[in-house]
C-alpha positions as CSV (number, residue, x, y, z in Angstrom):
1,M,-43.3,70.2,94.9
2,S,-44.6,66.9,96.5
3,R,-43.3,65.0,93.5
4,L,-39.9,66.6,93.9
5,S,-39.9,65.8,97.6
6,A,-40.8,62.2,96.8
7,E,-37.9,61.9,94.3
8,L,-35.5,63.4,96.9
9,R,-36.6,60.9,99.5
10,L,-35.9,58.1,97.0
11,I,-32.4,59.4,96.5
12,L,-31.8,59.7,100.2
13,R,-32.9,56.1,100.7
14,S,-30.2,55.0,98.3
15,R,-27.0,54.2,100.1
16,M,-25.0,54.6,96.9
17,G,-26.7,57.9,96.1
18,V,-26.1,59.4,99.5
19,G,-22.6,58.0,99.8
20,S,-21.6,59.4,96.4
21,L,-22.9,62.9,97.2
22,L,-21.3,63.0,100.6
23,L,-18.0,61.8,99.1
24,L,-18.1,64.5,96.5
25,L,-18.9,67.1,99.1
26,L,-16.0,65.8,101.2
27,L,-13.6,65.8,98.3
28,S,-14.7,69.3,97.2
29,S,-14.3,70.6,100.7
30,L,-10.8,69.0,101.0
31,A,-9.8,70.5,97.6
32,V,-10.9,74.0,98.6
33,W,-9.2,73.7,102.0
34,S,-6.0,72.4,100.4
35,G,-6.0,75.1,97.8
36,I,-6.5,77.9,100.3
37,A,-3.7,76.4,102.5
38,Q,-1.4,76.2,99.5
39,M,-2.0,79.8,98.5
40,E,-1.6,80.9,102.1
41,R,1.8,79.2,102.1
42,Q,2.8,81.1,99.0
43,R,1.8,84.4,100.6
44,E,3.8,83.4,103.7
45,T,6.8,82.6,101.5
46,I,6.5,86.0,99.8
47,A,6.4,87.8,103.2
48,R,9.3,85.8,104.6
49,V,11.5,86.3,101.5
50,S,10.5,90.0,101.5
51,G,11.8,90.3,105.1
52,E,15.1,88.5,104.2
53,Q,15.4,90.7,101.2
54,R,15.2,93.9,103.2
55,R,17.9,92.7,105.6
56,D,20.1,91.6,102.7
57,F,19.6,94.9,100.9
58,A,20.4,96.9,104.0
59,G,23.6,94.9,104.4
60,V,24.7,95.7,100.8
61,A,23.9,99.3,101.3
62,A,25.9,99.5,104.5
63,T,28.9,97.8,102.8
64,H,29.0,99.6,99.5
65,G,27.1,102.8,100.2
66,K,30.2,105.0,100.8
67,P,30.8,108.6,99.7
68,D,33.0,107.3,96.9
69,G,31.1,104.1,96.4
70,D,31.4,102.1,93.1
71,A,28.1,101.7,91.3
72,G,29.4,98.4,89.8
73,Y,29.6,96.8,93.2
74,A,26.1,98.1,94.1
75,A,24.6,96.8,90.9
76,Y,26.4,93.4,91.1
77,Y,25.4,92.6,94.7
78,S,22.0,94.2,94.9
79,F,19.3,91.6,94.4
80,L,15.9,93.1,94.3
81,L,12.7,91.1,94.9
82,T,9.9,90.5,92.5
83,H,6.8,88.5,93.4
84,D,3.5,87.4,92.1
85,A,0.9,87.1,94.8
86,P,-1.8,84.4,94.4
87,P,-5.0,85.8,92.8
88,P,-8.1,85.4,94.9
89,L,-9.5,82.5,92.9
90,A,-6.2,80.6,92.6
91,F,-7.2,78.3,95.5
92,A,-9.8,76.7,93.2
93,A,-7.7,76.3,90.1
94,I,-4.0,76.4,91.0
95,G,-2.9,75.9,87.4
96,Q,0.8,76.9,86.8
97,R,1.4,78.2,90.3
98,D,2.6,74.9,91.7
99,I,5.4,74.5,89.1
100,Q,6.3,78.1,88.1
101,P,8.2,80.6,90.3
102,F,6.1,83.2,92.1
103,V,9.1,84.8,93.8
104,L,12.3,85.8,92.0
105,R,15.2,88.1,93.0
106,V,16.8,89.9,90.1
107,R,19.8,92.2,89.7
108,A,21.1,94.4,86.8
109,L,23.0,91.6,85.1
110,G,21.6,89.6,82.2
111,L,17.9,89.0,82.6
112,Q,17.5,85.7,80.7
113,Q,20.0,83.8,82.9
114,Q,17.9,84.9,85.9
115,L,14.4,84.6,84.5
116,Y,14.6,81.0,83.4
117,D,17.2,79.7,85.8
118,A,14.3,79.0,88.3
119,E,12.4,77.0,85.7
120,A,14.2,73.8,86.4
121,I,11.8,71.5,88.2
122,N,11.4,67.8,88.8
123,A,9.2,66.7,85.9
124,E,8.0,63.6,87.8
125,L,6.7,65.7,90.6
126,A,4.7,67.8,88.2
127,L,3.2,64.8,86.4
128,P,0.3,63.9,88.8
129,G,-1.0,67.4,88.7
130,V,-2.4,69.2,91.7
131,F,-5.4,68.3,93.9
132,D,-7.7,71.4,93.7
133,W,-11.4,72.2,93.1
134,A,-10.8,72.2,89.3
135,F,-9.4,68.6,89.6
136,V,-12.5,67.4,91.5
137,L,-14.8,69.0,89.0
138,V,-13.1,67.8,85.9
139,Y,-12.1,64.3,86.9
140,L,-14.2,63.2,89.9
141,A,-17.6,64.8,89.5
142,P,-18.4,63.0,86.3
143,L,-18.0,59.7,88.2
144,I,-20.6,60.8,90.6
145,I,-22.9,61.8,87.8
146,I,-22.4,58.3,86.3
147,A,-23.1,56.6,89.6
148,L,-26.4,58.6,90.1
149,M,-27.8,58.6,86.5
150,H,-26.6,55.5,84.7
151,D,-29.6,53.4,85.7
152,L,-32.4,55.9,85.7
153,V,-34.2,54.0,82.9
154,T,-32.5,50.6,82.9
155,G,-32.9,50.3,86.7
156,E,-36.6,50.8,86.5
157,R,-36.9,48.4,83.6
158,E,-34.9,45.7,85.3
159,G,-37.0,46.2,88.5
160,G,-40.3,45.9,86.5
161,R,-41.4,49.5,87.4
162,L,-40.9,51.3,84.2
163,R,-44.4,50.7,82.8
164,L,-45.9,51.7,86.1
165,L,-43.9,54.9,86.2
166,L,-44.9,55.8,82.7
167,S,-48.6,55.3,83.5
168,L,-48.6,57.8,86.3
169,P,-50.4,61.1,85.6
170,G,-48.3,64.2,85.1
171,Q,-45.4,65.2,82.9
172,G,-41.8,65.8,83.5
173,L,-40.9,62.6,85.4
174,W,-37.5,62.2,83.8
175,R,-36.8,66.0,83.9
176,R,-37.4,65.9,87.6
177,R,-35.2,62.9,88.2
178,I,-32.3,64.1,86.1
179,G,-32.7,67.7,87.2
180,L,-32.7,66.8,90.9
181,R,-29.6,64.6,90.7
182,Y,-27.8,67.3,88.6
183,A,-28.7,69.9,91.2
184,L,-27.5,67.8,94.1
185,V,-24.1,67.2,92.4
186,L,-23.7,70.9,91.6
187,F,-24.7,71.7,95.2
188,A,-22.0,69.4,96.6
189,L,-19.4,71.2,94.4
190,A,-20.7,74.8,94.7
191,V,-21.1,75.1,98.5
192,P,-17.4,74.4,99.4
193,F,-16.3,76.6,96.5
194,A,-18.6,79.5,97.5
195,V,-17.3,79.3,101.1
196,G,-13.7,79.4,99.8
197,A,-14.5,82.4,97.6
198,I,-15.9,84.2,100.6
199,V,-12.9,83.4,102.7
200,T,-10.5,84.6,100.0
201,H,-12.6,87.7,99.2
202,A,-12.8,86.6,95.6
203,P,-14.6,88.9,93.1
204,V,-18.2,88.1,92.5
205,A,-17.9,88.1,88.7
206,G,-15.1,85.5,88.7
207,T,-16.9,83.3,91.3
208,A,-20.0,83.3,89.2
209,A,-18.0,82.5,86.0
210,M,-16.4,79.5,87.7
211,L,-19.8,78.3,88.9
212,L,-21.1,78.7,85.3
213,V,-18.2,76.5,84.0
214,A,-19.1,73.9,86.6
215,A,-22.8,74.0,85.7
216,L,-22.1,73.6,82.0
217,Y,-19.6,70.8,82.5
218,L,-21.9,68.9,84.7
219,A,-24.7,69.4,82.2
220,F,-22.6,67.8,79.6
221,W,-22.0,64.7,81.7
222,A,-25.7,64.6,82.7
223,G,-26.6,64.6,79.0
224,C,-24.0,62.0,78.3
225,A,-25.3,59.7,81.1
226,L,-28.9,60.2,79.8
227,L,-28.0,59.4,76.2
228,V,-25.8,56.4,76.9
229,G,-28.0,55.1,79.7
230,T,-31.1,55.0,77.5
231,A,-29.2,53.3,74.7
232,M,-28.5,50.3,76.9
233,R,-30.8,47.5,78.1
234,A,-28.9,46.7,81.3
235,S,-27.6,49.0,84.1
236,A,-24.2,47.3,84.2
237,S,-23.7,47.8,80.5
238,A,-24.7,51.5,80.8
239,A,-22.3,52.0,83.7
240,A,-19.4,50.3,81.8
241,A,-20.1,52.3,78.7
242,L,-20.1,55.6,80.6
243,I,-16.9,54.7,82.5
244,G,-15.4,54.1,79.0
245,C,-16.6,57.5,77.9
246,W,-15.1,59.0,81.0
247,I,-11.7,57.3,80.4
248,L,-11.6,58.4,76.8
249,L,-12.8,62.0,77.3
250,T,-10.9,62.9,80.4
251,L,-7.7,60.8,80.2
252,V,-6.9,59.1,76.9
253,V,-7.9,61.6,74.3
254,P,-6.6,64.8,76.1
255,T,-3.3,63.1,76.7
256,L,-3.0,62.1,73.1
257,A,-4.0,65.6,72.0
258,S,-1.5,67.2,74.3
259,A,1.3,64.9,72.9
260,A,0.2,65.7,69.3
261,I,0.3,69.5,70.0
262,A,3.7,69.2,71.7
263,R,5.0,67.2,68.7
264,A,3.5,69.6,66.1
265,I,4.7,72.8,67.9
266,P,8.2,72.1,69.2
267,A,9.4,74.4,72.0
268,A,12.8,74.8,73.6
269,K,13.1,74.9,77.3
270,G,13.7,78.1,79.2
271,I,16.9,76.7,80.7
272,D,18.2,76.5,77.1
273,L,17.8,80.2,76.7
274,T,19.8,80.6,80.0
275,L,22.6,78.5,78.7
276,A,22.7,80.3,75.3
277,Q,22.9,83.7,77.0
278,R,25.7,82.5,79.3
279,E,27.7,81.1,76.4
280,I,27.6,84.5,74.7
281,V,28.6,86.3,78.0
282,H,31.5,83.8,78.5
283,H,32.6,84.4,74.9
284,G,32.7,88.1,75.6
285,W,35.7,87.5,77.9
286,D,37.7,86.1,74.9
287,I,37.0,88.9,72.4
288,A,38.1,92.5,72.1
289,K,36.2,94.8,74.5
290,Q,35.5,97.2,71.7
291,D,33.6,94.5,69.9
292,T,31.3,94.0,72.9
293,F,30.8,97.8,73.2
294,E,29.9,98.1,69.5
295,R,27.2,95.5,69.8
296,F,26.0,97.2,73.0
297,F,25.8,100.7,71.3
298,L,23.5,99.4,68.6
299,N,20.6,99.7,71.1
300,H,22.3,102.1,73.5
301,P,23.9,104.8,71.3
302,E,23.7,107.4,74.0
303,W,26.7,105.9,75.8
304,R,29.0,105.9,72.7
305,G,32.3,107.7,73.5
306,R,32.2,106.8,77.2
307,E,33.4,103.2,76.8
308,G,37.1,103.9,77.5
309,F,38.7,102.9,80.7
310,E,42.1,102.0,82.1
311,G,43.1,98.6,83.1
312,R,41.7,95.2,82.2
313,F,38.3,95.4,83.8
314,H,35.5,97.9,84.3
315,W,32.0,97.2,85.5
316,K,30.4,99.0,82.5
317,W,32.1,96.4,80.3
318,L,30.7,93.5,82.3
319,F,27.1,94.9,82.3
320,A,27.4,95.7,78.6
321,M,28.5,92.1,78.0
322,H,25.4,90.8,79.8
323,Q,23.1,93.0,78.0
324,V,24.6,92.0,74.6
325,G,24.0,88.4,75.7
326,D,20.3,89.2,76.4
327,E,19.9,90.9,73.1
328,A,21.6,88.1,71.2
329,V,19.0,85.6,72.4
330,A,16.0,88.0,72.0
331,R,14.7,86.2,68.9
332,D,15.0,82.8,70.6
333,V,13.1,84.2,73.6
334,A,10.4,85.5,71.3
335,A,10.2,82.2,69.4
336,Y,10.0,80.3,72.7
337,R,7.1,82.5,74.0
338,A,5.3,82.2,70.6
339,S,5.5,78.4,70.7
340,L,4.1,78.3,74.2
341,I,1.3,80.6,73.2
342,A,0.6,78.6,70.1
343,R,0.4,75.4,72.2
344,E,-2.1,77.1,74.5
345,R,-4.2,78.3,71.7
346,W,-4.4,74.8,70.2
347,S,-5.3,73.4,73.6
348,E,-8.2,75.9,73.7
349,R,-9.3,74.6,70.2
350,V,-9.1,71.1,71.4
351,G,-11.5,72.1,74.2
352,Y,-14.1,72.8,71.6
353,L,-14.4,69.0,71.2
354,L,-13.3,67.9,74.7
355,P,-15.4,69.4,77.5
356,G,-12.9,68.5,80.2
357,V,-10.1,70.4,78.4
358,A,-12.5,73.4,77.9
359,A,-13.6,73.4,81.5
360,Q,-10.1,73.2,83.0
361,G,-8.7,75.8,80.6
362,A,-11.6,78.2,81.4
363,L,-11.1,77.8,85.1
364,H,-7.4,78.5,84.9
365,R,-8.0,81.6,82.8
366,I,-10.7,82.9,85.1
367,A,-8.4,82.3,88.1
368,D,-5.4,83.9,86.3
369,T,-3.3,80.8,86.9
370,D,-2.7,79.7,83.3
371,P,0.4,80.3,81.3
372,F,-0.8,83.8,80.3
373,G,-0.8,84.8,84.0
374,Q,2.8,83.6,84.2
375,F,3.7,85.5,81.0
376,A,2.3,88.7,82.6
377,Y,4.5,88.2,85.6
378,Q,7.6,87.6,83.4
379,D,6.8,90.8,81.4
380,R,6.6,92.7,84.7
381,I,10.0,91.4,85.7
382,A,11.4,92.3,82.3
383,A,10.1,95.9,82.6
384,F,11.5,96.2,86.1
385,H,14.9,94.8,85.0
386,D,14.9,97.4,82.2
387,R,14.4,100.2,84.7
388,L,17.1,98.8,86.9
389,R,19.6,98.7,84.1
390,H,18.9,102.2,83.0
391,F,19.1,103.4,86.6
392,F,22.7,102.2,86.9
393,Y,24.1,103.1,83.4
394,P,24.6,106.8,84.2
395,Y,26.7,105.8,87.2
396,L,28.7,103.2,85.4
397,F,29.5,105.1,82.2
398,T,30.3,108.4,83.9
399,D,32.1,106.9,86.9
400,R,29.7,108.8,89.2
401,P,30.1,107.8,92.9
402,F,27.2,105.6,94.3
403,T,26.4,106.7,97.8
404,R,24.1,105.4,100.6
405,A,21.5,107.9,99.4
406,D,21.5,106.4,95.9
407,F,20.5,103.0,97.3
408,A,17.2,104.6,98.5
409,R,16.6,105.9,94.9
410,M,16.8,102.5,93.3
411,P,13.7,101.3,91.4
412,T,11.2,99.1,93.3
413,F,9.1,96.3,91.8
414,A,5.4,97.0,91.4
415,P,3.3,93.8,91.2
416,R,1.2,93.1,88.1
417,L,-2.5,93.8,88.0
418,P,-4.8,90.7,87.8
419,S,-5.2,89.5,84.2
420,G,-7.9,86.9,84.7
421,A,-10.8,86.9,82.2
422,V,-13.8,84.9,81.2
423,P,-13.0,83.0,77.9
424,A,-16.2,83.3,75.8
425,A,-15.4,80.7,73.1
426,P,-14.7,77.7,75.3
427,L,-17.8,78.4,77.4
428,L,-19.9,78.8,74.3
429,A,-18.6,75.5,72.9
430,L,-19.2,73.8,76.3
431,A,-22.8,75.1,76.4
432,V,-23.5,74.0,72.8
433,V,-22.1,70.4,73.4
434,A,-24.1,70.1,76.7
435,A,-27.3,71.3,75.1
436,L,-26.9,68.9,72.2
437,L,-26.4,65.9,74.5
438,L,-29.2,66.9,76.7
439,S,-31.5,67.4,73.7
440,A,-30.5,64.0,72.2
441,G,-30.9,62.3,75.5
442,S,-34.4,63.8,76.0
443,R,-35.5,62.7,72.6
444,R,-34.2,59.2,73.3
445,V,-36.2,59.1,76.6
446,A,-39.3,60.2,74.8
447,R,-39.0,57.4,72.3
448,I,-38.4,54.8,75.0
449,S,-41.3,56.1,77.0
450,G,-43.6,55.8,74.0
451,A,-42.4,52.3,73.2
452,D,-42.8,51.1,76.7
453,R,-46.3,52.5,77.0
454,A,-47.2,50.7,73.8
């Protein structure tokens, strides 16, 4: 214990060491605070929109909820709210929540033109990413590891103390030095995160899984610093080499891999699906109404024989036209989803070789803020929209009056259940890579120790 205390005192006497750890603690705390504040703003937005939605819906019901009310007007003007509240751990790994909609109002018209219409964002605003705890862990914490560990051996050699240190009795000198620095960095990251998890009432299992990801990722960089640091003769060379590794492993190679995946797996944009659906709906105004109904009856045969109406317009024709538009782009929607899932799976495979990619992907999956969380929300919206359509069809196709009481019977949206999970494969890959680097670095230290003793 005295040896560990002595090593801790040495670190505390180093201005760079103390400054680096305090800076990491500050950045981690700011990231947690920023994440909690951003998630709270999203909750406030949901609450505010919910209040406005209730007032808007009450106004529609008062206007169109008459004893002989027309269901077409009710279906056309009734926007119903869907929302996806932030999961408890979203503050630490915001993921897709800063660029994807978490509140969407839908009505019984075509789903695709509503689902992806909110996808249009400023790509330049999304480029820098988001400052959260995951960002601090993946991009900034390795720099602190490098600052604390790059000169463990070379610094002692340059100061003429290496032979003296190796001659001291006892074993485990380098394990203590590396282990203590590693623990301090992990502590500076873990404490603010743990406080944030307590404040947000995050589940214990998810919190522990995120800390495990952090521990494995930092272990990888500790092993990297040990291996590269012992391979150099000068501290400056070791620092430069480690910075080069950081640039390659966290910036250059992941960017190239992402570009390669995007090129190999092309994917349309959601707004393209919206435009395709709208073109089909607009074309419906130029063709015979019976042609539209025939396509509609392919999946809704129960309403065949009730398509007739007098005049040039009827609401059931409009809603059938929109549903035909959705069904016409169904294959394109499935292909779009499949391409996004394929990209995500290949990104996970890239993480087997790039620890930063693995760590970030694992954190987003645990926090339920990755694309799969967004897919789950979209699936929930689609199921709700399906219930909404089928609620109105009996009124539209039988010309049943839609009264004030019928507004109260309209379907309501039920939020999705959390779908976060602990990805075993990326964590295993991260653990294996970290163990290999630490083992190789330890063997390298043992050889250097033997050579310097001789």
